[in-house]
N, C-alpha and C positions, 0 to 999 in steps of 0.2 A: 258856129260853135261846134257843129258836128265834125268839121274839118280839123279843128284844133285837137279833138280827141283822136280821130282816126289817123292823124299824122304823127301823134305823139308830142305835139307842141305843148300841150298842157303839162305833161311830165317834164319837159325841158324847162318850162317856167318854174315849176316847183323846185327842180334841181338848182336853178339860178337863185331862187330865194333862199334855199338852204345854204348855198355857198356864201351868200351875203350874210346870212345869220352866223355862219362859222367865223367869218372875218370880223364881224362886230363883237362876238363873244370873245374872240382871241384878243382883239384890241382892248376891250374893256378889262380883261384879266391883266394884260401887260401894263395898262395905264394906271389902274387902281389897285392891283394886287388882290382883288376880290373876285368872287364868281367861281364858276366851275373850271377846274384845271383844263388846259388845252387838250391834253391827251384824252381825257374823259369826254370832252366836247366832241372831238373827232370820232371817238368810238361810237357814241350814240347817233351822231349825224351820219356816219358811214352806214350804220344799220338802216336808218331811214332812207338814205340815198339808194341803197341796194334794193329796197322794197319799191321805190319809185322807178328804178331801172327795170325791175321785173314787170311793173305795170306798163311801162313804156313798151317793153318787148311784146307783151301780150296785145297791147293796143295796135301795134303796127304789124302784127301777124308773124312775129319771129318764131323760130322753132321752139319746141318745148324745152330743148336743151339750153337755149339762151335764158328762158324764164327760170329754169331750174338752177342754172349757174348764179343768176342774180339772187335767187332765194337762198342759195347756199352761202353766198357772200353776206347776206343779211343775217343769217343765223350765226355765222362766224363772228361778225362784228358785234352782234348782240352778246355772244359769249364773252368776248373781250371786255365789253362794257360792264357786264355783270362781275367779271373777275376784278376789274379795276375798282368797282364800287365795294365789292366784298373785302378787298385788301384794305381799303380806306376805312371802312366801317368797323 
């Protein structure tokens, strides 16, 4: 288990599950016309994915710049998510 964390594999698995989640949510929206719009889904999943990328970078000992870039991406995606929700509501 220690190797799964130190190699970043655990973050890779989380990213894979998130990609599967995005696919299932997009399929459901297209099939049934209900659920969260695809753009909003991608915005909130992008924020989470960037946080997981920051975690992965930290776990594998990447530079602080890589961690900071991933966190900046998370913040940007979060801002987009909030803007989309604000416009809808």
